[in-house]
C-alpha positions as CSV (number, residue, x, y, z in Angstrom):
1,M,-18.5,-31.8,18.4
2,P,-14.7,-32.5,18.6
3,T,-12.7,-31.0,21.4
4,P,-9.7,-28.7,20.7
5,H,-7.3,-31.6,21.5
6,D,-9.2,-33.8,19.0
7,L,-8.6,-31.3,16.3
8,L,-5.0,-30.8,17.3
9,T,-4.3,-34.5,16.7
10,S,-6.6,-35.3,13.9
11,T,-6.4,-32.2,11.7
12,F,-3.1,-30.5,12.6
13,Q,-1.4,-33.9,13.4
14,L,0.3,-32.6,16.5
15,A,0.6,-34.6,19.7
16,D,0.1,-31.8,22.3
17,F,-0.2,-28.1,22.8
18,R,2.8,-25.9,23.2
19,P,3.1,-23.6,26.3
20,G,0.4,-20.9,26.3
21,Q,-1.6,-22.2,23.3
22,R,-4.3,-24.0,25.3
23,S,-5.0,-20.8,27.5
24,V,-5.3,-18.6,24.4
25,I,-7.6,-21.0,22.6
26,E,-9.9,-21.5,25.6
27,A,-10.3,-17.7,26.0
28,I,-11.2,-17.4,22.3
29,L,-13.7,-20.2,22.4
30,A,-15.2,-18.7,25.5
31,G,-16.0,-15.5,23.5
32,R,-13.2,-13.3,24.9
33,S,-10.4,-11.4,23.2
34,A,-6.8,-12.4,23.9
35,L,-3.2,-11.3,23.4
36,A,-0.6,-14.0,22.8
37,V,3.0,-12.9,23.2
38,F,5.0,-15.9,22.2
39,P,8.7,-16.0,21.1
40,T,9.5,-16.5,17.4
41,G,8.6,-20.1,16.6
42,G,6.4,-20.4,19.6
43,G,3.3,-21.6,17.8
44,K,1.1,-18.4,17.5
45,S,-0.7,-19.4,14.3
46,L,-2.4,-22.5,15.9
47,C,-4.1,-20.1,18.4
48,Y,-6.4,-18.9,15.7
49,Q,-6.3,-21.7,13.2
50,L,-7.8,-24.2,15.6
51,P,-10.6,-22.0,17.0
52,A,-11.5,-21.0,13.4
53,L,-12.6,-24.6,12.8
54,M,-14.8,-24.6,15.9
55,L,-16.4,-21.1,15.5
56,P,-19.4,-20.4,13.2
57,G,-18.5,-18.2,10.3
58,T,-15.1,-16.9,9.0
59,T,-12.0,-16.0,10.9
60,L,-10.4,-12.9,9.4
61,V,-6.6,-12.9,9.7
62,V,-4.7,-9.6,9.3
63,S,-1.1,-10.3,8.2
64,P,1.5,-7.8,6.9
65,L,3.2,-9.7,4.1
66,I,1.8,-11.5,1.0
67,A,4.5,-14.2,1.2
68,L,3.4,-15.0,4.8
69,M,-0.2,-15.2,3.8
70,K,0.5,-17.5,0.8
71,D,2.6,-19.9,2.9
72,Q,0.0,-20.2,5.6
73,V,-2.9,-20.6,3.1
74,D,-1.0,-23.3,1.2
75,Q,-0.3,-25.2,4.5
76,L,-3.9,-25.0,5.7
77,Q,-5.3,-26.1,2.3
78,S,-2.9,-29.1,2.4
79,L,-4.6,-30.1,5.7
80,G,-8.0,-29.9,4.0
81,I,-9.0,-26.6,5.7
82,A,-11.0,-24.0,3.8
83,A,-8.5,-21.1,3.8
84,E,-8.0,-18.2,1.3
85,R,-6.1,-15.0,0.9
86,L,-7.0,-11.7,-0.7
87,D,-4.1,-9.7,-2.1
88,S,-3.1,-7.8,-5.2
89,T,-2.0,-11.0,-7.0
90,R,-5.6,-12.5,-7.1
91,T,-7.6,-12.3,-10.3
92,G,-11.2,-10.9,-10.4
93,E,-12.6,-14.4,-10.8
94,E,-10.6,-15.7,-7.8
95,V,-11.8,-12.8,-5.7
96,R,-15.5,-13.4,-6.6
97,A,-15.1,-17.1,-5.7
98,I,-13.6,-16.1,-2.3
99,Y,-16.5,-13.8,-1.6
100,D,-19.0,-16.5,-2.5
101,Q,-17.4,-18.9,0.0
102,M,-17.4,-16.1,2.6
103,A,-21.1,-15.3,2.0
104,S,-22.1,-19.0,2.2
105,G,-20.2,-19.5,5.5
106,T,-17.9,-22.3,4.0
107,L,-14.7,-20.2,4.2
108,K,-13.1,-20.8,7.6
109,L,-10.0,-18.5,7.3
110,L,-9.4,-15.4,5.2
111,F,-6.0,-13.7,5.2
112,V,-5.8,-10.0,4.3
113,A,-3.4,-7.1,4.6
114,P,-4.5,-4.4,7.1
115,E,-4.9,-1.9,4.2
116,R,-7.8,-4.0,2.8
117,L,-10.0,-3.0,5.7
118,G,-9.9,0.5,4.3
119,N,-11.7,-0.7,1.2
120,T,-15.4,0.2,1.4
121,G,-16.5,-2.7,-0.8
122,F,-14.7,-5.2,1.3
123,R,-16.1,-3.8,4.5
124,L,-19.6,-4.1,3.1
125,R,-19.0,-7.7,2.3
126,L,-17.6,-8.3,5.8
127,A,-20.7,-6.6,7.3
128,R,-22.9,-9.1,5.4
129,A,-20.8,-12.1,6.3
130,R,-20.4,-13.7,9.7
131,V,-16.9,-12.9,11.0
132,A,-16.4,-14.9,14.2
133,L,-12.8,-13.8,15.0
134,L,-10.3,-11.1,13.9
135,A,-6.7,-12.4,14.3
136,V,-4.1,-9.7,14.2
137,D,-0.6,-11.0,13.4
138,E,2.4,-8.8,14.2
139,A,0.1,-7.0,16.6
140,H,2.9,-4.7,17.9
141,C,2.3,-2.8,14.7
142,I,-0.8,-1.2,16.2
143,S,1.2,0.6,18.8
144,E,2.8,3.9,17.8
145,W,5.6,3.1,20.2
146,G,6.2,-0.4,18.9
147,H,9.4,-1.1,16.8
148,N,7.6,-1.7,13.5
149,F,4.7,0.7,13.5
150,R,2.3,0.5,10.5
151,P,-0.4,3.2,10.3
152,D,-3.2,1.0,8.9
153,Y,-2.9,-1.2,12.0
154,L,-4.0,1.9,14.1
155,K,-7.5,1.7,12.4
156,L,-8.1,-1.9,13.2
157,A,-9.9,-1.2,16.5
158,D,-12.4,1.1,14.8
159,S,-13.0,-1.6,12.2
160,V,-13.7,-4.2,15.0
161,H,-16.3,-1.8,16.5
162,Q,-17.9,-0.8,13.3
163,L,-18.2,-4.3,11.9
164,G,-19.3,-5.8,15.2
165,I,-16.6,-8.5,15.3
166,P,-17.2,-10.3,18.6
167,R,-13.6,-11.2,19.6
168,V,-10.0,-10.4,18.7
169,L,-6.8,-12.4,19.0
170,A,-3.7,-10.2,18.9
171,L,-0.4,-12.1,18.3
172,T,3.2,-10.9,18.5
173,A,6.7,-12.1,19.4
174,T,8.1,-8.7,20.3
175,A,5.9,-6.7,22.6
176,T,7.4,-4.9,25.6
177,P,5.2,-4.5,28.6
178,E,4.3,-1.0,27.4
179,V,3.3,-2.2,24.0
180,S,1.4,-5.1,25.4
181,A,-0.6,-2.7,27.6
182,D,-1.3,-0.6,24.5
183,I,-2.6,-3.6,22.6
184,C,-4.8,-4.7,25.5
185,R,-6.2,-1.2,25.9
186,T,-6.9,-0.9,22.2
187,F,-8.8,-4.2,21.9
188,G,-10.3,-4.4,25.4
189,I,-8.4,-7.5,26.4
190,Y,-8.5,-8.5,30.1
191,A,-5.3,-8.9,32.0
192,E,-5.9,-12.6,32.6
193,D,-6.2,-13.1,28.8
194,H,-2.8,-11.6,28.1
195,V,-0.8,-14.8,27.7
196,Q,3.0,-14.5,27.6
197,T,5.4,-17.4,27.5
198,G,9.1,-17.2,28.4
199,F,11.6,-15.5,26.1
200,H,14.5,-17.4,27.5
201,R,15.9,-19.9,25.0
202,P,18.5,-22.0,26.9
203,N,19.9,-23.4,23.6
204,L,20.9,-20.0,22.3
205,T,24.3,-18.5,23.1
206,L,24.2,-14.7,22.8
207,V,27.6,-13.0,22.2
208,M,28.5,-9.3,21.7
209,E,31.9,-9.3,20.1
210,R,33.5,-5.8,19.8
211,C,34.9,-5.5,16.3
212,P,36.2,-2.3,14.5
213,A,34.5,-1.8,11.1
214,D,37.6,-2.3,9.1
215,R,38.2,-5.8,10.6
216,R,34.6,-7.1,10.5
217,L,34.8,-8.8,7.1
218,D,37.9,-10.8,7.9
219,R,36.4,-11.7,11.3
220,L,33.1,-12.8,9.7
221,T,35.0,-15.0,7.2
222,T,36.8,-16.7,10.0
223,L,33.6,-17.1,12.0
224,V,31.7,-18.6,9.0
225,R,34.5,-21.2,8.6
226,E,34.2,-22.1,12.3
227,L,30.4,-22.3,12.4
228,E,28.6,-25.5,11.3
229,G,25.2,-25.7,9.7
230,P,22.9,-23.2,8.1
231,T,23.8,-19.6,9.0
232,V,22.0,-16.3,8.6
233,V,24.2,-13.1,8.5
234,Y,22.1,-9.9,9.0
235,V,23.3,-6.6,7.6
236,T,21.7,-3.1,7.5
237,L,22.2,-2.1,3.9
238,Q,21.4,-3.8,0.6
239,K,24.8,-3.0,-0.8
240,T,26.5,-4.5,2.3
241,A,24.6,-7.7,1.7
242,E,25.9,-7.9,-1.8
243,R,29.5,-7.1,-0.8
244,V,29.6,-9.5,2.1
245,A,28.0,-12.4,0.2
246,D,30.5,-11.9,-2.6
247,A,33.5,-11.8,-0.2
248,L,32.3,-15.0,1.5
249,S,31.8,-16.7,-1.9
250,R,35.3,-15.7,-3.0
251,A,36.6,-17.2,0.2
252,G,35.1,-20.6,-0.8
253,E,31.9,-20.4,1.3
254,S,28.4,-21.3,0.0
255,A,26.8,-17.9,0.4
256,A,24.1,-15.7,-1.2
257,A,22.8,-12.2,-0.7
258,Y,19.1,-11.6,0.0
259,H,17.4,-8.1,0.1
260,A,14.3,-6.3,-0.9
261,G,16.0,-4.7,-3.9
262,M,16.1,-8.0,-5.7
263,Q,13.5,-9.2,-8.1
264,A,10.9,-11.4,-6.4
265,P,11.7,-14.6,-8.4
266,V,15.4,-14.2,-7.5
267,R,14.6,-13.8,-3.8
268,A,12.3,-16.8,-3.9
269,Q,15.0,-18.9,-5.5
270,I,17.7,-17.9,-3.0
271,Q,15.2,-18.6,-0.1
272,N,14.4,-22.0,-1.6
273,D,18.1,-22.8,-2.0
274,F,18.7,-21.9,1.7
275,M,15.7,-23.9,2.9
276,A,17.0,-26.9,0.9
277,D,20.5,-26.6,2.3
278,S,22.1,-26.0,-1.2
279,V,23.2,-22.6,0.1
280,R,24.6,-22.7,3.6
281,V,25.0,-18.9,4.4
282,I,22.5,-16.3,3.5
283,V,23.5,-12.6,3.9
284,A,20.4,-10.6,4.3
285,T,18.7,-7.4,5.4
286,I,15.7,-7.7,7.6
287,A,13.7,-8.4,4.5
288,F,14.6,-12.1,5.2
289,G,13.2,-14.2,7.9
290,M,9.5,-13.3,8.3
291,G,7.6,-16.7,8.3
292,I,10.8,-18.7,7.6
293,D,10.2,-22.1,9.3
294,K,13.7,-23.7,9.1
295,A,14.4,-25.5,12.4
296,N,18.1,-26.2,11.9
297,I,19.6,-22.7,11.6
298,R,22.7,-23.2,13.7
299,A,23.9,-19.5,13.8
300,V,22.7,-16.0,13.4
301,V,25.4,-13.4,13.0
302,H,24.8,-9.7,13.1
303,F,27.4,-8.1,10.8
304,N,25.8,-4.8,11.8
305,L,24.0,-3.8,14.9
306,P,20.3,-4.4,14.8
307,K,17.9,-1.4,14.9
308,S,16.2,-2.4,18.1
309,L,16.1,-5.0,20.9
310,E,12.8,-6.1,19.5
311,G,14.3,-6.7,16.1
312,Y,17.3,-8.4,17.6
313,S,15.1,-10.8,19.6
314,Q,13.1,-11.6,16.5
315,Q,16.2,-12.3,14.4
316,V,18.1,-14.4,16.9
317,G,14.9,-16.3,17.6
318,R,15.2,-17.8,14.1
319,A,18.2,-19.9,15.3
320,G,17.9,-23.3,16.9
321,R,14.2,-23.9,16.6
322,D,14.9,-27.6,16.8
323,G,16.2,-27.1,20.4
324,R,19.8,-27.9,19.6
325,P,22.6,-25.5,20.6
326,S,23.0,-22.5,18.3
327,R,25.1,-19.4,18.4
328,C,24.0,-15.7,18.0
329,I,27.0,-13.5,17.5
330,T,27.0,-9.7,16.9
331,L,30.1,-8.0,15.5
332,A,29.5,-4.8,17.4
333,C,30.8,-1.5,16.3
334,A,29.5,2.0,17.3
335,D,29.8,3.2,13.6
336,D,26.5,1.4,13.0
337,L,24.7,3.6,15.4
338,T,25.3,6.5,13.1
339,V,23.7,4.7,10.2
340,L,20.7,3.6,12.3
341,E,20.1,7.0,13.7
342,N,20.4,8.6,10.3
343,F,17.7,6.4,8.9
344,T,15.4,7.6,11.7
345,Y,16.1,11.2,11.0
346,G,15.6,10.6,7.3
347,D,12.1,9.4,8.0
348,T,11.0,12.6,9.7
349,P,9.3,15.0,7.2
350,T,10.2,18.7,7.0
351,D,7.7,21.2,8.6
352,T,7.4,22.7,5.1
353,A,6.3,19.4,3.6
354,L,3.7,18.8,6.3
355,K,2.2,22.3,5.8
356,A,1.9,21.6,2.1
357,F,0.3,18.2,2.9
358,V,-2.3,19.8,5.2
359,D,-3.0,22.6,2.7
360,T,-3.5,20.0,-0.1
361,M,-5.9,17.8,2.0
362,C,-7.8,20.5,3.9
363,S,-8.7,23.0,1.2
364,G,-11.0,22.9,-1.8
365,P,-14.1,20.7,-2.0
366,E,-15.3,18.7,1.0
367,E,-14.8,15.5,-1.0
368,V,-11.1,15.1,-1.3
369,I,-9.6,12.8,-3.9
370,A,-5.8,12.1,-3.9
371,S,-3.2,9.6,-5.0
372,R,-0.9,8.6,-2.2
373,Y,1.8,8.0,-4.8
374,H,1.4,11.5,-6.2
375,L,1.3,13.1,-2.7
376,S,4.6,11.4,-2.0
377,R,6.2,12.6,-5.2
378,Q,4.8,16.1,-5.2
379,L,5.4,17.0,-1.6
380,D,8.6,15.0,-1.1
381,L,7.2,12.8,1.7
382,R,8.1,9.2,1.9
383,P,5.2,6.8,1.3
384,L,5.1,5.7,4.9
385,V,4.9,9.3,6.1
386,V,2.0,10.0,3.7
387,A,0.1,6.9,5.0
388,T,0.8,7.8,8.6
389,A,-0.3,11.5,8.2
390,L,-3.5,10.4,6.5
391,T,-4.2,7.9,9.3
392,Y,-3.8,10.7,11.9
393,L,-6.3,12.9,10.0
394,E,-8.7,10.0,9.8
395,L,-8.4,9.1,13.5
396,D,-8.8,12.7,14.5
397,G,-12.1,12.9,12.5
398,I,-10.8,15.4,10.0
399,L,-11.1,13.0,7.1
400,Q,-13.7,10.3,6.7
401,P,-12.5,7.6,4.3
402,L,-14.8,6.8,1.4
403,G,-12.5,4.1,0.1
404,P,-10.0,3.5,-2.7
405,F,-10.7,3.3,-6.4
406,Y,-8.9,3.1,-9.7
407,D,-9.1,6.1,-12.0
408,Q,-8.1,4.4,-15.2
409,Y,-9.4,1.3,-16.9
410,Q,-7.9,-0.5,-19.9
411,L,-10.5,-2.4,-21.7
412,Q,-10.1,-5.1,-24.3
413,L,-13.3,-6.0,-26.2
414,L,-13.8,-9.8,-26.3
415,R,-16.8,-9.4,-28.6
416,P,-17.7,-6.8,-31.1
417,K,-18.9,-3.5,-29.6
418,A,-22.1,-3.6,-31.7
419,S,-23.1,-7.0,-30.1
420,I,-22.5,-5.5,-26.7
421,L,-24.6,-2.4,-27.4
422,E,-27.6,-4.4,-28.8
423,V,-28.2,-5.9,-25.3
424,F,-29.2,-2.4,-24.0
425,S,-31.9,0.0,-24.9
426,G,-33.2,3.5,-23.9
427,E,-31.1,5.4,-21.4
428,R,-28.9,2.5,-20.6
429,L,-27.9,2.2,-24.3
430,E,-27.1,6.0,-24.3
431,F,-24.9,5.5,-21.2
432,V,-22.9,2.5,-22.5
433,E,-22.5,4.2,-25.9
434,G,-21.2,7.3,-24.1
435,L,-18.9,5.2,-22.0
436,F,-17.2,3.6,-25.0
437,A,-17.1,7.1,-26.7
438,Q,-15.0,8.4,-23.8
439,A,-12.4,5.6,-24.1
440,R,-9.2,6.4,-26.0
441,R,-8.5,3.9,-28.6
442,G,-5.3,1.9,-28.9
443,R,-4.2,-1.0,-31.1
444,I,-5.7,-3.6,-28.7
445,W,-6.8,-1.8,-25.6
446,L,-9.3,1.1,-24.9
447,T,-8.1,3.5,-22.1
448,L,-10.9,5.0,-20.0
449,D,-10.2,7.9,-17.7
450,V,-12.9,7.4,-15.0
451,T,-12.8,11.0,-13.6
452,A,-13.1,12.5,-17.1
453,A,-15.9,10.1,-18.1
454,T,-17.8,10.9,-14.9
455,E,-17.7,14.7,-15.7
456,A,-18.5,14.2,-19.4
457,L,-21.4,11.9,-18.8
458,G,-22.7,13.5,-15.7
459,V,-23.0,10.2,-13.8
460,P,-21.6,9.1,-10.5
461,R,-18.3,7.3,-10.5
462,K,-19.9,4.3,-9.0
463,R,-22.1,3.8,-12.0
464,I,-19.1,3.5,-14.3
465,Q,-17.4,1.1,-12.0
466,V,-20.5,-1.1,-11.7
467,A,-21.0,-1.1,-15.5
468,V,-17.4,-2.0,-16.3
469,N,-17.4,-4.8,-13.7
470,W,-20.7,-6.2,-14.9
471,M,-19.5,-6.3,-18.5
472,E,-16.3,-8.0,-17.4
473,Q,-18.4,-10.6,-15.5
474,Q,-20.4,-11.3,-18.7
475,G,-17.1,-12.1,-20.4
476,W,-17.5,-9.2,-22.8
477,L,-14.4,-7.3,-21.6
478,K,-11.0,-7.9,-20.3
479,V,-10.1,-5.2,-17.8
480,K,-6.8,-3.9,-16.3
481,V,-6.9,-1.2,-13.7
482,S,-4.3,1.5,-12.8
483,Q,-3.9,4.9,-11.1
484,L,-5.1,4.0,-7.6
485,R,-6.8,6.9,-5.8
486,H,-8.4,7.4,-2.4
487,A,-11.4,9.5,-1.5
488,W,-12.4,11.2,1.8
489,R,-15.1,13.5,3.0
490,R,-13.5,16.3,5.0
491,Q,-15.2,17.9,8.1
492,E,-16.6,21.4,7.4
493,T,-14.1,23.5,9.3
494,V,-10.5,22.7,9.8
495,D,-7.9,24.7,11.8
496,R,-5.0,24.0,9.4
497,A,-2.4,25.6,11.6
498,A,-3.4,23.4,14.6
499,V,-3.4,20.3,12.4
500,V,0.1,21.1,11.1
501,A,1.4,21.7,14.6
502,S,-0.1,18.4,15.7
503,L,1.5,16.5,12.9
504,I,4.9,18.1,13.5
505,E,4.7,17.1,17.2
506,R,3.7,13.5,16.4
507,F,6.4,12.9,13.9
508,H,9.1,14.4,16.1
509,A,7.9,12.3,19.1
510,R,8.1,9.2,16.8
511,E,11.6,10.2,15.9
512,Q,12.8,10.6,19.5
513,S,11.2,7.2,20.3
514,D,13.1,5.5,17.6
515,I,16.4,7.2,18.5
516,Q,15.8,6.1,22.1
517,R,15.3,2.5,20.8
518,T,18.6,2.7,19.0
519,G,20.2,3.9,22.2
520,Q,18.9,0.7,24.0
521,I,20.9,-1.4,21.5
522,R,24.1,0.4,22.5
523,T,23.4,0.0,26.2
524,F,22.7,-3.7,25.7
525,A,25.8,-4.2,23.7
526,E,28.1,-2.4,26.1
527,A,26.6,-3.5,29.4
528,E,28.3,-5.9,31.8
529,G,26.5,-9.0,33.1
530,C,24.2,-11.6,31.6
531,L,23.0,-10.7,28.1
532,T,20.1,-13.2,28.1
533,G,18.8,-11.7,31.4
534,R,18.9,-8.2,29.9
535,L,17.1,-9.3,26.7
536,V,14.3,-11.1,28.4
537,G,14.0,-8.3,31.0
538,H,13.2,-5.9,28.1
539,F,10.1,-8.0,27.5
540,G,9.1,-8.1,31.2
541,E,10.5,-11.4,32.1
542,T,13.0,-12.0,35.0
543,L,15.5,-14.9,35.2
544,P,16.2,-16.3,38.6
545,G,19.9,-15.8,38.0
546,P,22.5,-15.5,35.2
547,C,21.8,-17.7,32.3
548,G,25.3,-19.3,32.3
549,H,25.5,-19.6,28.6
550,C,25.8,-16.1,27.0
551,G,29.1,-14.4,26.3
552,P,29.5,-12.5,29.6
553,C,28.4,-15.6,31.6
554,Q,31.2,-17.5,29.8
555,G,33.8,-14.8,30.7
556,L,33.9,-12.8,27.5
557,P,34.7,-9.1,28.1
558,S,32.2,-6.2,28.1
559,G,32.8,-2.5,27.5
560,P,32.5,0.4,25.1
561,L,32.1,-0.4,21.4
562,P,34.9,0.6,19.1
563,R,34.3,3.6,16.8
564,T,36.3,4.4,13.7
565,A,34.1,6.8,11.7
566,P,34.4,10.6,12.2
567,Q,31.8,12.4,14.3
568,E,32.5,15.9,13.0
569,L,32.8,17.5,9.6
570,S,36.3,18.1,8.3
571,N,37.2,20.9,5.9
572,A,36.8,18.5,3.0
573,H,33.3,17.6,4.2
574,H,32.4,21.3,4.5
575,A,33.6,21.8,1.0
576,I,31.1,19.2,-0.2
577,V,28.3,21.0,1.6
578,D,29.3,24.3,0.0
579,R,29.5,22.7,-3.5
580,T,26.1,21.2,-3.1
581,V,24.5,24.4,-2.0
582,A,26.2,26.3,-4.8
583,A,24.6,24.0,-7.3
584,R,21.2,25.4,-6.3
585,H,19.1,22.3,-6.7
586,S,15.5,23.3,-6.1
587,E,14.9,20.0,-4.2
588,L,17.6,20.9,-1.6
589,V,16.6,24.3,-0.3
590,H,15.5,23.0,3.1
591,P,18.3,22.2,5.5
592,R,16.8,18.8,6.4
593,S,16.4,17.9,2.7
594,L,20.0,18.9,2.1
595,A,21.2,16.8,5.0
596,R,19.2,13.8,3.8
597,F,20.8,14.1,0.4
598,L,24.3,14.3,1.8
599,C,23.7,11.4,4.2
600,G,22.4,9.2,1.3
601,L,18.9,8.9,2.7
602,S,16.4,8.4,-0.1
603,S,13.6,10.8,-0.7
604,P,10.9,11.0,-3.4
605,A,12.3,14.3,-4.7
606,F,15.7,12.7,-5.4
607,G,14.2,10.5,-8.1
608,G,12.7,11.7,-11.4
609,R,14.6,13.1,-14.4
610,K,17.2,14.9,-12.3
611,G,18.2,11.6,-10.7
612,L,19.7,13.3,-7.6
613,S,20.1,9.8,-6.0
614,R,22.7,9.1,-8.7
615,H,24.5,12.4,-8.1
616,R,28.2,12.1,-7.2
617,D,27.6,13.8,-3.8
618,F,24.5,11.8,-2.8
619,G,25.6,9.9,0.3
620,S,29.0,11.5,0.4
621,L,28.7,12.3,4.1
622,G,26.8,9.1,5.0
623,A,29.3,8.0,7.6
624,L,28.7,11.2,9.6
625,P,25.9,11.8,12.2
626,F,22.8,13.3,10.6
627,D,22.6,16.1,13.2
628,A,26.2,17.2,12.4
629,V,25.4,17.3,8.7
630,W,22.1,19.0,9.4
631,A,23.9,21.7,11.5
632,A,26.3,22.4,8.6
633,S,23.3,22.5,6.2
634,R,21.4,24.9,8.4
635,A,24.5,27.1,8.7
636,R,24.5,27.5,4.9
637,L,20.7,27.7,4.3
638,G,19.2,28.9,7.6
639,G,16.3,27.2,9.3
640,P,15.1,25.8,12.6
641,R,17.7,24.9,15.3
642,T,16.3,21.4,16.1
643,V,16.4,18.3,13.9
């Protein structure tokens, strides 16, 4: 059997291991779980890709983004490795082929999003297959106190236990000591198998340049002219990305905007242009950068302050991966803190909405069926809040997930209905005839409401799903699905008041944690002394002395950040609050909802026919601190005295 080093050179065509890789791989091959905390570009992927070739069965890789999964699978397949991905873009035929490979043991790596482990059918297939290793990419997402918490990551530990997966590899570039301890505790990782390499990048020059908001665009234009090579400019808002990229283009620079509001093909083209050096400067929100493997990025400029030190470390880490000197400059202004804090406050649901959520999920029949989309729209809860609250109820044992399903099928007959029916007889014939009778006829497609058909035919939902899938497999039907629903079984008795109180406490604790994280950015930007030492210290590393190459080490001044935006409401601002209250919008009767609207923070209730997000006053007080706007809203509407 080949050794790890044999595979490194023959299959992956690499000369030697990077720091930390060998220790992690040896732990995995010895049957132990491990945590790899490597900086961006530190070679985390090899730590599961190589063991996957030496372990019997399939390595399951949990990854947060489809684009990341696709890039890795394409790369592995180019090396002749049996790797696949399951995501929403795969056809039914492709999914069945992947399951066949997994069942036969020929599939070595399977990439999935964390949400897929909530799918009952997928879990049943995993239970029948041989899963040798679970690799959790972006593992800091499992910690509620990490900077990029995702609720479905919280449930991974239960999945490992229930499926009997023998070992776990957690990987991240941005875990603080507290988050690392949380990950190790969650997955039972021994201290000696927590492998962390240095965060100090001697080729990166970190600079915090104090710059008032009204001078930033001019300063950025000058900087971009001075900087050589590919450059990434990070901004907070999508509209800022468009404005800044346009200004740089008009100044004669090769620049393009990139953000999540663009169509996927447009984003892909811009990314490809940047990778090919036909665009030199990309102005992007944090939607850009995950999985980008461009070694010659010479500069990362933060036009706005980053949201956290973890995010900052991840973003500057994209510069200088080729080891050559690169500059990381932040045009620091305290006005950005208001925007960042406002986003955090906007994520916190109102007490009223949480009570309505608990009433919806914890009353009625013990089998609960709901659409996350409809819960979000009806209760005015952001989708992430709905997902998080549902996860809390599952982890607390209040809801037992029964899995997702689609409540509507569109069926196109690929052969005459009569020739389909003649295959069946007796009770089965009656069932299939009844199924087609329940479908609403269109010009080409039949539309089947699964819940209505279940009630009308008096059969379990599963039987309808199996029948439709079977006829699709025979090539008799073409099927399109819609209206995703989730089902749970609720425990017999629920103290709804206690559940509401628990959710309120959890969301407010999360809010305060995020506000504190934003405060760390200000402290970092204003502090005297070595910036590099402060940054690596955040991740538990200590430098022997000043780095000698960051801004302060080179003699650049430190001190308070400039602030230009107002901190208190003027008479004109109060007039806007009064005008909005007088309009009596039913969606804005809660002080927190009103404050979100005035600060320009999106909410499900602001969409729909009324289009409140297009109202002239939406975001009119966006430059002001949320708590000041909330106080004015409470003064008009009444309500609790804490945000």
